[in-house]
C-alpha positions as CSV (number, residue, x, y, z in Angstrom):
1,M,-12.8,-15.7,18.6
2,S,-15.3,-14.9,15.9
3,H,-14.3,-14.5,12.2
4,P,-16.1,-14.0,8.9
5,H,-17.8,-16.7,6.9
6,P,-18.0,-16.8,3.1
7,E,-21.8,-17.0,3.3
8,L,-22.1,-13.6,5.1
9,G,-24.8,-11.4,3.6
10,P,-25.3,-7.7,3.7
11,P,-25.6,-6.3,7.3
12,P,-29.1,-5.4,8.5
13,P,-30.0,-1.8,9.2
14,L,-28.1,-0.5,12.2
15,P,-30.2,-0.7,15.4
16,E,-30.8,2.6,17.2
17,G,-28.1,3.3,19.8
18,A,-25.6,0.9,18.1
19,L,-22.2,1.6,16.5
20,R,-21.1,-0.1,13.3
21,V,-17.4,-0.5,12.4
22,T,-16.6,-1.5,8.8
23,P,-13.0,-1.8,7.6
24,L,-12.7,-1.2,3.9
25,G,-9.0,-1.9,3.8
26,G,-6.1,-2.9,5.9
27,L,-7.3,-6.3,7.2
28,G,-5.7,-9.3,5.5
29,E,-3.1,-7.1,3.8
30,I,-0.4,-4.6,4.7
31,G,-1.7,-1.2,3.4
32,R,-4.9,0.4,2.1
33,N,-6.0,1.2,5.6
34,M,-9.5,2.6,5.9
35,T,-12.2,2.1,8.6
36,V,-15.8,3.5,8.5
37,F,-17.6,4.2,11.8
38,E,-21.4,4.7,11.7
39,Y,-23.7,6.0,14.4
40,G,-27.1,7.6,14.1
41,G,-27.0,7.6,10.4
42,R,-23.7,9.6,10.3
43,L,-20.3,8.3,9.2
44,L,-16.7,9.0,10.5
45,I,-13.8,7.6,8.5
46,V,-10.4,6.8,10.0
47,D,-7.6,6.8,7.4
48,C,-7.9,6.3,3.6
49,G,-4.7,4.8,2.3
50,V,-3.4,2.9,-0.7
51,L,-1.8,-0.5,-1.3
52,F,1.1,-0.8,-3.7
53,P,0.9,-3.4,-6.5
54,E,2.8,-6.7,-6.6
55,E,4.3,-8.4,-9.6
56,E,1.1,-10.2,-10.5
57,Q,-0.7,-6.9,-11.0
58,P,1.2,-5.6,-14.0
59,G,0.6,-2.0,-15.1
60,V,-1.2,-1.0,-11.9
61,D,0.1,2.1,-10.1
62,L,-2.0,2.0,-6.9
63,I,-4.7,0.0,-5.3
64,L,-7.5,1.8,-3.5
65,P,-10.2,0.9,-1.0
66,D,-13.6,0.3,-2.6
67,F,-15.8,3.3,-2.0
68,T,-19.0,1.6,-3.3
69,T,-20.6,1.1,0.1
70,I,-20.2,4.8,1.0
71,R,-20.6,6.3,-2.4
72,D,-24.4,7.0,-2.0
73,R,-23.7,8.3,1.5
74,L,-21.0,10.9,1.0
75,D,-23.2,13.6,2.5
76,D,-23.4,11.5,5.7
77,I,-19.6,11.7,6.2
78,E,-18.7,14.0,9.1
79,G,-15.0,13.9,8.4
80,I,-11.9,11.8,7.8
81,V,-9.5,11.3,10.7
82,L,-5.9,10.8,9.5
83,T,-3.8,9.0,12.1
84,H,-0.4,9.9,10.4
85,G,1.1,10.8,7.0
86,H,2.2,7.5,5.5
87,E,0.8,6.6,2.0
88,D,-0.9,3.5,3.2
89,H,-3.0,5.8,5.4
90,I,-3.5,9.0,3.3
91,G,-2.8,8.0,-0.3
92,G,-6.5,7.3,-1.1
93,V,-7.7,10.6,0.2
94,P,-7.4,12.5,-3.2
95,F,-9.5,9.8,-4.9
96,L,-12.3,10.1,-2.2
97,L,-12.3,13.9,-2.3
98,R,-12.7,13.8,-6.1
99,E,-16.2,12.4,-5.4
100,K,-16.9,15.0,-2.7
101,A,-14.2,17.7,-2.2
102,D,-15.6,19.3,1.0
103,I,-15.3,16.3,3.4
104,P,-13.3,17.7,6.3
105,L,-9.8,16.2,7.0
106,I,-8.8,16.0,10.6
107,G,-5.2,15.3,11.6
108,S,-1.9,16.6,13.1
109,K,0.1,19.5,11.7
110,L,2.6,17.3,9.7
111,T,-0.1,14.9,8.5
112,L,-2.3,17.7,7.1
113,A,0.7,19.4,5.5
114,L,1.6,16.2,3.7
115,I,-1.9,15.5,2.4
116,E,-2.4,19.2,1.5
117,A,0.7,19.1,-0.7
118,K,-0.6,15.9,-2.3
119,L,-4.1,17.3,-2.9
120,Q,-2.5,20.4,-4.5
121,E,-1.3,18.1,-7.3
122,H,-5.0,17.0,-7.7
123,R,-6.1,20.7,-7.6
124,I,-8.2,20.1,-4.5
125,R,-8.3,22.6,-1.6
126,P,-9.5,20.6,1.4
127,Y,-11.3,21.7,4.5
128,T,-9.0,20.8,7.4
129,L,-9.1,20.7,11.2
130,E,-5.7,20.6,12.8
131,V,-5.5,18.7,16.1
132,K,-2.8,17.6,18.5
133,E,-2.5,15.1,21.3
134,G,-4.8,15.9,24.2
135,D,-7.3,17.7,22.0
136,R,-11.0,16.6,22.0
137,E,-13.3,17.5,19.1
138,R,-16.9,16.9,18.5
139,V,-17.4,15.6,14.9
140,G,-21.1,15.1,14.5
141,P,-22.2,12.4,17.0
142,F,-18.6,11.3,17.4
143,D,-16.6,12.7,20.3
144,C,-13.0,12.3,19.3
145,E,-10.0,12.5,21.7
146,F,-6.5,12.4,20.2
147,V,-3.6,10.5,21.8
148,A,0.1,10.7,21.0
149,V,1.7,7.6,19.6
150,N,5.2,6.9,18.5
151,H,5.7,5.6,14.9
152,S,8.2,5.9,12.1
153,I,6.9,9.3,11.2
154,P,6.4,12.3,13.5
155,D,3.0,13.5,14.8
156,A,1.2,10.2,14.7
157,L,-2.0,10.0,16.6
158,A,-4.4,7.4,18.0
159,V,-8.1,8.3,18.3
160,A,-10.6,7.5,21.0
161,I,-14.2,7.8,19.6
162,R,-17.0,8.2,22.1
163,T,-20.6,7.6,21.2
164,P,-23.7,6.7,23.3
165,A,-23.0,3.1,22.1
166,G,-19.6,3.1,23.9
167,M,-16.0,4.1,23.4
168,V,-13.9,2.7,20.5
169,V,-10.1,3.3,20.5
170,H,-8.2,3.1,17.2
171,T,-4.4,3.0,17.7
172,G,-3.4,3.7,14.1
173,D,0.2,2.5,13.6
174,F,2.2,2.7,16.7
175,K,5.2,1.3,18.7
176,M,6.6,2.1,22.2
177,D,10.1,3.5,21.6
178,Q,11.2,4.7,25.0
179,L,13.9,7.0,23.7
180,P,12.4,8.5,20.5
181,L,14.4,10.9,18.5
182,D,11.8,13.7,18.9
183,G,11.1,12.9,22.6
184,R,7.5,12.2,21.8
185,L,6.4,9.0,23.6
186,T,3.4,6.8,23.1
187,D,1.1,8.3,25.8
188,L,0.5,5.3,28.0
189,R,-0.8,7.5,30.8
190,T,-3.7,8.6,28.6
191,F,-4.3,5.0,27.4
192,A,-4.5,3.9,31.0
193,K,-7.1,6.6,31.8
194,L,-9.1,5.5,28.8
195,G,-8.9,1.9,30.1
196,E,-10.1,3.0,33.5
197,E,-13.0,4.9,31.8
198,G,-13.8,1.7,29.9
199,I,-12.7,0.9,26.3
200,D,-15.7,-1.0,24.7
201,L,-13.8,-1.9,21.5
202,L,-10.1,-1.6,20.8
203,L,-8.7,-1.7,17.3
204,V,-5.0,-2.4,17.4
205,D,-2.1,-2.4,14.9
206,S,-1.2,-6.0,14.2
207,T,1.8,-5.7,11.8
208,N,4.4,-7.0,14.2
209,A,2.2,-9.2,16.4
210,E,4.2,-12.3,15.3
211,V,7.6,-10.7,16.4
212,P,8.5,-11.5,20.0
213,G,9.9,-9.0,22.4
214,F,10.2,-5.3,21.9
215,V,11.2,-3.2,18.8
216,P,14.8,-1.9,19.1
217,L,15.3,1.9,19.6
218,E,15.3,4.1,16.5
219,R,18.4,5.8,17.8
220,D,20.3,2.5,17.8
221,I,20.6,2.9,14.0
222,S,22.8,6.0,14.4
223,S,26.0,4.2,15.4
224,V,25.6,1.8,12.5
225,L,25.1,4.6,10.0
226,R,28.2,6.4,11.4
227,G,30.2,3.2,10.9
228,V,29.0,3.1,7.2
229,F,29.8,6.7,6.7
230,A,33.2,6.3,8.2
231,G,34.1,3.5,5.9
232,A,32.6,5.0,2.6
233,K,35.3,6.1,0.2
234,K,32.9,7.6,-2.5
235,R,29.3,8.7,-2.7
236,I,26.7,7.5,-0.2
237,I,23.2,6.9,-1.7
238,V,20.4,6.3,0.8
239,A,17.0,4.9,-0.2
240,S,14.1,5.4,2.3
241,F,10.4,6.0,2.4
242,A,9.8,9.7,1.4
243,S,8.0,10.2,4.7
244,H,10.4,8.6,7.2
245,V,11.5,11.9,8.8
246,H,13.3,10.2,11.8
247,R,15.5,8.1,9.5
248,I,16.4,11.0,7.3
249,Q,17.2,13.1,10.4
250,Q,19.8,10.4,11.3
251,I,21.2,10.5,7.8
252,I,21.5,14.3,8.0
253,D,23.2,14.1,11.4
254,A,25.8,11.6,10.1
255,A,26.4,13.6,6.9
256,Y,27.1,16.7,9.0
257,E,29.5,14.8,11.3
258,Y,31.5,13.4,8.3
259,G,31.6,16.6,6.3
260,R,29.2,15.6,3.5
261,K,26.6,17.6,1.7
262,V,23.1,16.1,1.3
263,A,20.9,16.3,-1.8
264,F,17.3,14.9,-2.0
265,V,16.4,13.0,-5.2
266,G,12.8,12.3,-6.3
267,R,9.7,14.6,-6.3
268,S,8.1,13.1,-3.2
269,M,11.3,13.1,-1.2
270,V,12.1,16.7,-2.1
271,R,8.5,17.8,-1.3
272,N,8.1,15.9,2.0
273,M,11.5,16.8,3.4
274,G,10.9,20.4,2.5
275,I,7.6,20.3,4.4
276,A,9.2,18.6,7.4
277,R,12.0,21.2,7.5
278,D,9.7,24.1,7.2
279,L,7.5,22.9,10.0
280,G,10.5,22.2,12.3
281,Y,10.3,18.4,12.3
282,L,13.5,18.0,10.4
283,R,16.6,19.9,11.8
284,V,19.0,20.8,9.1
285,P,22.3,22.7,9.7
286,P,22.6,25.7,7.4
287,G,24.2,24.9,4.0
288,L,24.1,21.1,4.5
289,V,21.3,20.4,2.0
290,V,22.2,21.3,-1.6
291,D,20.5,21.0,-5.0
292,V,21.2,17.8,-6.8
293,K,22.5,19.8,-9.8
294,T,25.4,21.1,-7.8
295,L,26.8,17.7,-6.9
296,D,29.1,17.5,-10.0
297,D,31.1,20.3,-8.4
298,L,31.8,18.3,-5.2
299,P,34.2,15.4,-4.6
300,D,32.5,12.0,-4.4
301,N,33.6,11.6,-0.7
302,E,31.6,14.7,0.2
303,V,28.2,13.6,-1.3
304,V,25.1,12.0,0.2
305,L,22.1,11.4,-2.0
306,V,18.7,10.6,-0.3
307,C,16.2,9.1,-2.7
308,T,13.1,6.9,-2.9
309,G,12.9,3.3,-4.1
310,S,13.6,1.2,-1.0
311,Q,10.9,-1.2,-2.0
312,G,12.2,-1.8,-5.6
313,E,9.4,0.3,-7.2
314,P,10.2,0.2,-10.9
315,M,9.9,3.9,-11.5
316,A,11.5,5.1,-8.3
317,A,15.0,6.7,-8.3
318,L,17.0,3.8,-7.0
319,S,15.5,1.2,-9.4
320,R,16.3,3.5,-12.3
321,M,19.9,3.9,-11.0
322,A,20.2,0.1,-10.9
323,N,18.9,-0.1,-14.5
324,R,21.2,2.6,-15.7
325,D,18.1,4.7,-16.5
326,H,18.8,7.7,-14.3
327,Q,21.0,10.8,-14.5
328,I,22.9,9.6,-11.4
329,R,25.2,6.7,-12.5
330,I,26.3,4.1,-10.0
331,V,30.0,3.6,-10.1
332,D,32.4,1.2,-8.5
333,G,33.0,2.1,-4.8
334,D,29.6,3.9,-4.2
335,T,27.8,2.9,-1.0
336,V,24.1,2.4,-1.2
337,I,22.0,2.1,2.1
338,L,18.5,0.7,2.0
339,A,17.2,2.2,5.2
340,S,13.8,0.5,5.3
341,S,12.0,-2.8,5.9
342,L,10.9,-5.3,3.2
343,I,7.2,-5.0,2.7
344,P,5.8,-8.5,2.2
345,G,5.5,-9.2,-1.5
346,N,8.3,-6.8,-2.5
347,E,11.2,-9.1,-1.8
348,N,11.9,-10.1,-5.4
349,A,11.8,-6.6,-6.6
350,V,14.1,-5.3,-3.9
351,Y,16.7,-8.1,-4.4
352,R,16.6,-7.4,-8.1
353,V,17.6,-3.8,-7.4
354,I,20.3,-4.9,-5.0
355,N,21.7,-7.2,-7.6
356,G,21.6,-4.4,-10.2
357,L,23.4,-2.0,-7.9
358,T,26.0,-4.6,-7.0
359,R,26.7,-5.3,-10.6
360,W,27.9,-1.7,-11.1
361,G,30.2,-2.0,-8.2
362,A,28.2,-0.5,-5.3
363,N,28.5,-1.7,-1.7
364,V,24.9,-2.3,-0.7
365,V,24.0,-2.1,3.0
366,H,20.5,-3.3,3.9
367,K,18.5,-4.8,6.7
368,G,19.9,-8.3,5.8
369,N,23.5,-7.4,6.5
370,A,23.4,-4.4,8.9
371,K,21.1,-2.8,11.4
372,V,19.9,0.0,9.2
373,H,16.2,-0.3,10.0
374,V,13.9,-0.8,12.9
375,S,10.2,-1.3,12.6
376,G,7.6,1.4,13.3
377,H,5.1,-1.2,14.7
378,A,4.8,-2.6,18.2
379,S,6.0,-6.2,18.7
380,A,4.4,-8.9,20.8
381,G,6.0,-7.7,24.1
382,E,4.7,-4.1,23.6
383,L,1.3,-5.3,22.6
384,L,1.0,-7.4,25.8
385,Y,2.0,-4.4,27.8
386,F,-0.5,-2.3,25.9
387,Y,-3.4,-4.7,26.5
388,N,-2.7,-4.9,30.2
389,I,-2.9,-1.1,30.4
390,C,-6.0,-0.7,28.3
391,K,-8.0,-3.7,29.5
392,P,-10.5,-3.6,26.5
393,K,-13.9,-5.2,26.8
394,N,-13.8,-6.2,23.1
395,L,-10.8,-6.5,20.7
396,M,-10.5,-6.2,17.0
397,P,-7.0,-6.7,15.5
398,V,-6.5,-4.4,12.4
399,H,-3.6,-3.6,10.0
400,G,-2.1,-6.9,9.0
401,E,-2.3,-10.1,7.0
402,W,-4.3,-13.0,8.4
403,R,-1.3,-14.4,10.3
404,H,-0.7,-11.0,12.0
405,L,-4.4,-10.6,12.9
406,R,-4.5,-14.1,14.4
407,A,-1.3,-13.6,16.4
408,N,-2.6,-10.3,17.7
409,A,-5.9,-11.9,18.8
410,E,-4.0,-14.6,20.7
411,L,-2.0,-11.9,22.5
412,G,-5.2,-10.2,23.6
413,A,-6.6,-13.5,24.8
414,L,-3.4,-14.1,26.9
415,T,-4.0,-10.8,28.7
416,G,-7.6,-11.8,29.7
417,V,-9.8,-10.6,26.8
418,A,-12.5,-13.2,26.6
419,P,-12.2,-15.2,23.3
420,D,-15.9,-14.6,22.4
421,R,-15.2,-10.9,22.6
422,I,-12.3,-11.0,20.1
423,V,-13.4,-10.3,16.6
424,I,-11.1,-11.3,13.7
425,A,-12.6,-9.7,10.7
426,E,-11.5,-8.9,7.1
427,D,-12.1,-6.1,4.6
428,G,-15.8,-5.4,4.2
429,V,-17.0,-7.2,7.4
430,A,-19.3,-5.0,9.5
431,V,-18.8,-5.3,13.3
432,D,-21.6,-3.9,15.4
433,L,-21.2,-2.7,19.0
434,I,-24.5,-3.3,20.7
435,D,-25.0,-3.4,24.5
436,G,-21.3,-3.5,25.1
437,R,-20.6,-6.5,22.8
438,A,-18.9,-6.5,19.4
439,K,-20.3,-9.0,16.9
440,I,-20.1,-9.5,13.1
441,S,-23.3,-8.5,11.5
442,G,-22.7,-8.9,7.7
443,K,-20.4,-8.0,4.9
444,V,-20.3,-5.2,2.3
445,Q,-18.3,-4.9,-1.0
446,A,-14.7,-4.2,-0.3
447,G,-12.6,-5.4,-3.3
448,Y,-9.5,-3.9,-4.9
449,V,-9.9,-0.8,-7.0
450,Y,-7.0,-0.4,-9.4
451,V,-5.5,2.9,-10.5
452,D,-3.7,2.6,-13.9
453,G,-2.5,6.0,-15.2
454,L,-5.5,8.2,-15.3
455,S,-8.1,5.4,-15.0
456,V,-9.6,4.5,-11.7
457,G,-11.5,1.2,-11.4
458,D,-11.4,0.4,-15.1
459,V,-8.8,-2.3,-14.7
460,T,-10.4,-5.6,-13.6
461,E,-9.1,-8.9,-12.4
462,S,-10.0,-10.2,-15.8
463,S,-7.8,-7.6,-17.6
464,L,-5.0,-8.3,-15.1
465,K,-5.2,-11.9,-16.0
466,D,-4.9,-10.9,-19.7
467,R,-1.9,-8.8,-18.9
468,R,-0.2,-11.7,-17.0
469,I,-0.8,-14.0,-20.0
470,L,0.6,-11.4,-22.4
471,G,3.6,-10.9,-20.2
472,E,4.3,-14.6,-19.6
473,E,3.1,-16.4,-22.8
474,G,2.8,-13.7,-25.5
475,I,0.2,-13.2,-28.2
476,I,-0.8,-14.8,-31.5
477,S,-3.1,-12.9,-33.8
478,V,-4.9,-14.6,-36.7
479,F,-6.5,-12.6,-39.5
480,V,-8.9,-14.3,-41.9
481,V,-11.3,-12.9,-44.6
482,V,-14.4,-15.0,-45.3
483,D,-17.3,-14.7,-47.8
484,S,-20.3,-13.3,-45.9
485,T,-22.8,-15.6,-47.7
486,T,-20.9,-18.9,-47.9
487,G,-18.5,-18.6,-44.9
488,K,-15.6,-19.8,-47.2
489,I,-12.1,-18.3,-46.8
490,T,-11.4,-15.7,-49.4
491,A,-8.0,-14.4,-48.0
492,G,-5.6,-15.6,-45.3
493,P,-5.2,-17.0,-42.7
494,Y,-2.4,-14.5,-41.8
495,I,-0.7,-15.1,-38.5
496,Q,1.5,-12.9,-36.4
497,S,3.2,-13.6,-33.1
498,R,4.8,-11.5,-30.4
499,G,6.5,-12.9,-27.3
500,S,5.2,-16.5,-27.8
501,G,8.6,-17.9,-28.5
502,I,7.3,-19.6,-31.6
503,E,9.1,-19.0,-34.9
504,D,6.9,-17.4,-37.6
505,S,7.8,-20.3,-40.0
506,A,6.3,-22.8,-37.6
507,F,2.8,-21.4,-38.1
508,A,2.6,-23.0,-41.5
509,A,1.7,-26.2,-39.7
510,V,-1.5,-24.7,-38.2
511,I,-2.9,-23.0,-41.3
512,P,-4.4,-26.2,-42.7
513,K,-6.1,-26.8,-39.3
514,I,-7.7,-23.4,-39.5
515,E,-8.8,-23.9,-43.1
516,E,-10.2,-27.3,-42.2
517,A,-12.2,-25.9,-39.2
518,L,-13.6,-23.0,-41.3
519,A,-14.4,-25.3,-44.3
520,K,-16.4,-27.6,-41.9
521,S,-18.3,-24.6,-40.4
522,A,-19.1,-23.3,-44.0
523,Q,-20.6,-26.7,-44.8
524,D,-22.7,-26.5,-41.6
525,G,-23.9,-23.0,-42.6
526,V,-22.1,-21.1,-39.8
527,V,-21.5,-17.6,-41.0
528,E,-21.7,-15.6,-37.7
529,T,-18.4,-13.7,-37.1
530,H,-18.1,-14.4,-33.4
531,Q,-18.6,-18.2,-33.9
532,L,-16.0,-18.3,-36.6
533,Q,-13.5,-16.4,-34.4
534,Q,-14.1,-19.0,-31.6
535,L,-13.4,-21.8,-34.1
536,V,-10.1,-20.2,-35.1
537,R,-9.2,-19.6,-31.4
538,R,-9.8,-23.2,-30.6
539,A,-7.9,-24.6,-33.6
540,V,-4.8,-22.4,-32.9
541,G,-5.0,-22.9,-29.1
542,K,-5.1,-26.7,-29.4
543,W,-2.2,-26.8,-31.8
544,V,0.0,-24.5,-29.6
545,S,-0.8,-26.5,-26.5
546,D,-0.1,-29.9,-28.2
547,S,3.0,-28.7,-30.0
548,Y,4.6,-26.4,-27.4
549,R,2.8,-26.8,-24.1
550,R,2.1,-23.1,-24.0
551,R,-1.0,-21.0,-23.6
552,P,-0.5,-17.6,-25.3
553,M,-3.3,-15.1,-25.8
554,I,-4.9,-15.8,-29.1
555,L,-6.6,-12.9,-30.9
556,P,-8.6,-14.1,-33.9
557,V,-10.0,-11.5,-36.4
558,V,-12.5,-12.7,-38.9
559,V,-13.7,-10.1,-41.5
560,E,-16.7,-10.8,-43.8
561,V,-16.8,-9.5,-47.4
């Protein structure tokens, strides 16, 4: 099994007749999925998603793939194939189309409807090509065939990309639910045909590769939900991903059975469910869904609220309910269902929300105490089955952290893929398919790009470090006025502190140390402002460290007069 090396340099020019595959996100992480295919000087992109920030990235709203390597080649892009409508696969599209708005988007009906609604908020009208399973479209030099796959959102597709260099199959996210709610199975017959034709490189979803066996059926959740509905005495509040149409369908079915009205809460939930209903993917009995404003007129035992916030996102509806910062107030006896998985890294935020809801008297039902979620990703048993059907010549695990990629590679090896034909890559690593063999050829820039409010890419790792220090240790500002000629103090030092945990009166002890440091620098003839600020920073920093074992941010301001 080949894997990247830190010393990898930029890949060489792509040889004639070769295909290059470069993941810009989704390898070594859960989210931010984006892969660039290059043949004959033309590019095809599969997915362009976002990653959601963790606690150590304060203030960040979204994390994007790094477009640096394709920014000078936007005119070479033939199109963006979107495998399905989850945010970690389509959330980055508006930011890429800001740079070139006429890149065609290719996807299924629901996927395109979801991204078009999102782009409307960015005032972008995209060029789109709607496809469905079984369709085959020529996109520049790329001959794309679309294959039905089952996932936790309707209309998901895998894509087989044929070029003269060989055929690459990208699964997108998928599982093999044999009794899906919408009757749309992962099309194993077509995958078998592709395998017989010869899959030169197979890119496979790795998210559940560590999990043994097979993913339980989505419909198994229905009986658990009915049990929760039967026992609920007051309101039922369900938190789910805003795009999990199958899960919301089961909530609607249970609400109808138990005589409850349903209201959607949160902009993305209202928008997505409206789209799904209009397109026929969500079946809603007449009169069942009502506006949230009408709920006050209904008894509590006739109400179901469906909202976002299942991952503990601080601004999502459920988190705000837990913090008493939402128009909907949790009361004793309410039932809250978290109908989703825990995305790695979100555990603390989710349990904080659960504790907040429990504090106000809610009965919280979640994956840890009831079967209210099944995964949308194939487990090890399904992957083994899949490899035996496809029989790929080369394998490249995608979509997962390192442990998932490694586990997926080992499954491929068990089914007979030669270890030297299994490529474990990471974001930015270019993999070339030449003469039927896939090998790593180099590495391009593929770091995190942070979205903070309206700014994209302005927040750096350095500024995040500053934010973490401010959040954990606080800030101490020191203001001093010095004579521009002699460097002697004429006013101050004045010290203010926020969040450092040090009493203002305690700073009297450090003022003589600042004065001593500046007096010595004046004797040495140091009058340059930046140098004086560094002297003040060192004096205060050493005192805080020695006295309190803390490292707050120190902001010295030296003014010359």
